[in-house]
N, C-alpha and C positions, 0 to 999 in steps of 0.2 A: 504494500500500500504506500502510495506517495503522499506526503503531507509536508508542504513547504512552510517555513516560518511565516511567510507572507499570508498564507491562507489562515493560519492560526491567529495572526495579528488582526486580520479583518473580522474573523468570527468573534474574538474576544472583545473587540471594540463595538461590534454590532449588537452584541450579546444580551446579557441578562439584566438589563436595566429594569429596576423595579422588582425583579425576581418573579414576575408573573409567568406562569407556565403556559400562557397562550400567546398568540401572535408571533411577532418576530423574536421576542425574547425566548419564548418557549422553543421555537424552532432552533435557535442558536444553541440553547442548552442541550437539546436532544442531539444536535449535530456534534457538539463537543463530546458528549457522552459516547457516541459511536466512534468518533476519531480516537478517543482514548483507549478503545478496545484493541486496536492494532499496535504492533510494535513501533512502527514509524510515527504513527499519530500520537501515541503515548509519550514517545521521546520528544517530539516537537512541542507537545503541550507542557511537558515538564520543564522545557527550556525556554518557553515563551516569554517574550518581553512585551508588555508587563506580565508579571507572574500570573498564572492561571487563577490563583486564589483571589487576586484583585478583581478579575473579571467575574468570578463567581460569588463574590461577597454579597451582592444584593439578593441573590437566591438563597443565601444562608442566613439572612436577617430574621429577626423575630417576627416581622410582619409577613414573611414569605410563606406561601402555601406549603404544607408538608410535602406534597409530591415534588415540588421544585427543589426544596432543601434536600430531600433524599437523592434526587437525581444529581444535584451538584456535589454532594458528598461522595457518591459512587464514582462520579467523573474524576474527582481528585484522587480517590483511592486507585483507580485504574491508571491515571497518568503518573502517579508517584510511586507505583509499585516497582520494586527492584526487578521483578521478573519480566517487566514490560520495557525492556531496554534492547536497543539494537546492538549487535556485536560486530 
């Protein structure tokens, strides 16, 4: 799977504003979640600038819906997992 840092940058900046699981924010959150599942995507997300956690912060807020928070946490887990690294 190919995932450039530019793609990750665009997704992170388009992303999860407001933490809502609907519309563009929800689509970006689901796309990040799927990208993090692959080795190259997980590696790119782990090294993204700004950090992935910054982009996902709105989805992790107290006012975020539980499904958005769960998806954001799982995305971080996938992206930062040591087993999800390119060699």
